N, C-alpha and C positions, 0 to 999 in steps of 0.2 A: 504494500500500500504506500503510495507516494505521500509526501508531507502535506501537499495541498489538500488531498482527500482527507487525511487525518484531521487537519484543521477544520475542514467543513463539517466532518462528523462530530467533532468536539463541540463546535458551535451549535449544531443541530440538537445535540443531547442537552446542552445547557438550556436551550429554549423549551425542549420537551419538559424539563424538570422545573421550569420557571413558574412563579406564582401567576403570571399573566396567562400561561397556558392552562393551568389548573382552573383559573376563573372562567376561561372560555369553555372548558369542558362541561361546566355546569349548565350551559345552554342546550346541550345535546343529550339525547338518550345514550346511555353507556353501551358501547360495543355492539352496535347493530351492524348488519352486513353492509360493507362499504361499496358504493358504486365503483366501477373500474375506471371510468373515464375522467372523473373530476372529484374534488373533495365534496362529499355530500354526507350529511348526517340527519337523523330525525330530530326535530326540535322537541325540547321538553314541553310538557303542558304547564300552563299557568306559571310562567317564569316570574321570578321575583324582581329581576333587574331589567327586564325589557325583552325585545324581540331581536334575534340575531339577523345579521345581514352578511351576504357573501358576494364579492365581486368575482365573477367567473372569467378569469384571465386565461386565454388560450395559449397553448405551447408556442405558437408562432411569435407571440409577443416576447416570450421568454427567450426564444432562440435568437431574436434580434438583440435583446438586451444583454445576454451573456455571450453572444457571438458563437453559438454552437450550430452544427449542421443537423437538420431535422432527420435526414436519412440515417445518420450515425446514431442519433438519439434513440431511434426506434429499433436499431439493429445491433448496437454494440453495448453490452451490459455495463462496462466501466464508464463509458461516456454518459449513458443513461443515469447511472447512480450519482456520479459527480454533479451533473447539471440538475437532476431532479432535486437533490438536497439543497443546492444553491437557490433554485427557484422557489422551493417551499419556504426557505428561510426569508427570502425577499418578500414573498407574499405575506408571511406571518408579520413582517415589519410594516405592512400597509395598515395593520390594525383593524381588519374586519374580524369575523369570528371563526376563521379557520383555525383548526387545532393541529398539533403535531403529536405523533405517537411513536413509541419505540418499535412497535410492530407496524412497519411501513406498508400501507396499502399500495398495491401495484397500479397506481394512478397513471393514466395516459397509455402505458404499454398494455397489450400489444396492438392497440389501434382498432379502428372501426371495421377493418376487413377481417378480423380474427375469425369470427364464426363462419362466414362464407368460405374462408380458406379451408376449413375442415371438410368441405364438400367439393373441393377442387377449384375454387375461385382464386385467381392470383391477386395478391395485394400489389398496389402501386406505390412506390416510394418516391420522394422528391427532396431536394436539398433544402428548400425553404418552405415547404407546405407539409401539412399532416398527411399520413398515409391515407390512401383511398382504395375503394373497391374497383378492381379492373373491369373493363367493358365487356370481357368475354362472357358469353351466356352459357352456363353449364347445362341448363335444361332447354336447349334449343328445340328439341323434340320431346313431347310429353312421355313418350315411351322410354326415354333415358332415365326416368325416375326409377325404373326397375333395376338400373345398373348402379345406383347409389348404394353405399353401405354406411352403417354407423361409423362415425369417426373413430380412428385409432388414437387413444389418449397419448401415445408417444410419437406417432409417425405422421399423422394427418396434418396437412396445411402448415400452419405456424407453430404447431405443438413442439417440434424440435427446438425452435428458437425460444419458446416459452420455458421449456425445461432448462435450456442453457442459461437464460436470464436468472431463473429461480436458483439454480445451483451456483453459478458464478458469483452472483451478488451476495447470497448468503455466506459463501466461503469468504468473500472479501470482508464481510461484516462480522466474522467470527471474532469473539472477544470484545466487541464494542458494546454489547447489550442491545444492539439493533438487529432486526431481521426483516426480510421482505416477504409479504404474503403472496400466495399463489393466485393468479388471476381467476376471475369468474367468467362464466359464459353468460353474457347479458342480453344479447340480441334476441328478440322474441321470434317464435316460429314464423310469424307473418313477415317480419323484417328480413329473415333469411330467405324465405320464399321469394320475396320481392327481388333480392339480390341474385338469386340463382336463376330465376325464370325471366327477369327483366320486367320493367314497368308496363310496357305495352302488351306483352304476351300475357302477363298475369291479369291485367285489366280485362282482356278479352276472355280469359279462362273463367274469371269470376262471373261473367255473364252467360257464357255458353257451355261451360263444363264444370260446374261447381263440385260435382262428385270427385273429379280429378284433383281439384284444389284441396278438398277434404283429405284425400289420400296423401297429398304432399304435406299438408299440415300435420297429419297423424305421424308420418315418417319423421318430420323435424321435431315434433314433440317427444317422440320416443328416443330420438338421437340425443336430445337435451338431457333426458333422464339418464340414459346410458353414460353420457359424459360425466355427469355429476356423481353417479355411482362409482365410476372409475376414479374420479378425483378423490372421493371419500376413502376408497381403498388405498390409494397412493399416499395420502396424507395421514391416514388413520384418524380421520375426523368425521363427525356427523355431517350429513348434508345440511347446508345452511338454508335460510330463507332465500327465495329466488329474487331475481332482478329481471324486469321486463322493459326493454328499450324498444319503443314502438313509434319511431318518427314517421313510419309509413302509415300509421293509424292517424289519419288526418281527415276530418270530415269535409275538407275541401277537395279530397281525392277519392274517398270512399264514403258510401252511405252508412247511416246508422244500422240499416238492415244487414248490410254485408258484415259489419263488425259483430252484430249480435249472432248471426247465423254461422259465420265461417271462422271468426277469430276468437271471439269471447269464449266458446266452449273449451278451447285448448289452453287458454289462460287460466280458466277455472281448474283444468286438469293439472297444470303445473303448480298452481297455488296449493292444491291438495298434496301433490308430490313433495313440495318444499315445506309444507305446513305453514304457508304464508308467503306473501310477496313483500320484500323489504322496500321496494321502490318501483313505481310504475311511471314510465317516462314517455312523453311525446312532445316534440317541439312544435307540433301542429295544433290545429283547432279541435279540441275534444269536447267542447261545450255540449253538443247534442247527445253525447254518450256517457256523460258523467254519472247518470243514474245507473248505468250498467257497470261501469268500472268500479263504483263504490261497492258493488255486490261481490267482488272477488274476495274470497275468504282471507282473513287475517292480513289485511292490507296495512302496511306500516306508513307509507307516505306516497303521495301522488304529486307529480309535477304539473303545475298550472302554468302553461307557457304564456308568452306575451300575446299570443293569438287566441287564447282561451279566455272566456269571460270570468274574471275572478269574482265578480259579484255573484254569478250563478254558482260558481264552485263553492263559495262561502255558504250559500244557502243549502246546496245539495250534499256537500261533503264536510260539514262542520265538525263531525266527530272523527275525521281522519286527518292526521297531520298533513299540511300542504306546503309545498315548495312553490312560492308565487314569484314568477319571473317577470321582469320588465324589459322592454326593448333597449338594447345597448345603444343603438343609433339615436333613438328619439329621446331617451331619458338619461343618457350618460354623455356620449360624445357631442351631441348637438344641443344639449340642455344647459341652461344656466342654473344657479342654485335654487331659484324660485321654482322652476319647472321640476327639478329633481325632488324638492321637498313636497310639492303639491301631489306628485304621484305617490310618494311614500305615505303621505298622510291619508290619501284616499284609500289605499290598500288597507292600512291599519284601521281606519274608521269603519270600513265595511266589514272587516273581519270581526271587530269588536261588537258591532251592531248585530251581526248574525250569530255571535256566540261560537266562533271557530275556536276549538280547544287548543290547537297548536299550529303554528305556521312560522315560516321565516321568509325573508325577501332576498331575492337573488337577481343579478343581472343575467340576461341571456349572454352567450359567450362574447367576450370582448376580444375581437381579432384586431390585427393592425389596421389602424384607421388613418393616421396622419403619416407624414414622412419621417417623423421623429418619435421613436418608441417611448422616449421619456415623457413626451406630451400625452401619449395614450395612458401611461401609468399615472401621470399627474391627474388625469381626468378620472381614472378609477379611484384614486385616493380621495379626490374631491367628493365623488359620489358617496364613498364610505363615510366621510365626515358629515356630510349633509344628512345622510340616512340616520346615523347615530344621534345627531343633534335633534332631528325630528322626533325620533323615538323617545328621547329624554323628556320632551315637552308633553307627551301624552301620558296621562295618569288614568288608570282604571282600577277596578276593585281588587284585582288579585296581584297588582304590582305594589311592591313596598320600596320606598326610597329612604 
């Protein structure tokens, strides 16, 4: 281990053990399943000190700030570890409610193409952008579904790289008191179906061959279960609560009927398998199907995107913790303090009026916006300060000052 990495690890550990970090931990439920892609935790109910806020800063901003290569960040364990610790320290110092832990969640890695890669889809890497899903269509012909197999936990897709990251990083961290967690499979069956079949093809299939789509969804659901059973055996740990990332579940793309008939049953099945869903995610508009999503058993938290009506969400899902997101462009980058505060106040007032038991406020992902990355981070810090000041001014019956 080089001296630079040693210094970064020591600084990270000091922050983990700091009083500031301990205070931040009070805002979140202890040890819930962590999202793979970003820092996310379930907020505590009836907080004494207020409502947590998180600025969702994307890896591309950090790559520019710390001058690291995105392709290397996602493919080289040592480069990933060094820069991951650096960016988490810097984010911690922006003073939102992000927390640090000695058991490091495998945030960012292995990227959005992970699940599709298990079924033969090639990931695409870039020096300055996050990895993406290749354009190749695995299921060009519906008959090719019969040729797919359950993923091999050690050999399929990005799994060899995942094992390499897990082993090398934990070997590097030996003796430090830190370790890195094994990634989760987070993409929903419908999301993977979307990636394997392609948007246009799957859209047509939903209309003219729903039986085949059910067959595909069943195969992907069973593949998900098998992967988690293999992971459980490998780590000698129980199967955790599930994560359902559903950006393709957007009522601007699919109808509520399609969600209810073709997607929802398999999410119920996975909720039963995992004994609950730790986090249900869509960056799209899910307002028309909130009444269905809330019926998924043992739901721990739902994302309410900037394109979903948080007023409706507060009415329909008041007993489920909510991650309420705001548009990064409209309410961070192009907003003054007054506009930022107005949005924060509106969210809080609606949630309090409707009796939402637990929620936190998050920006949608903050990508590079200006030509100067420091200006982007300054805007993120300004939003954090405005949000925290707005929250301090709101007093309600279960907050104690």
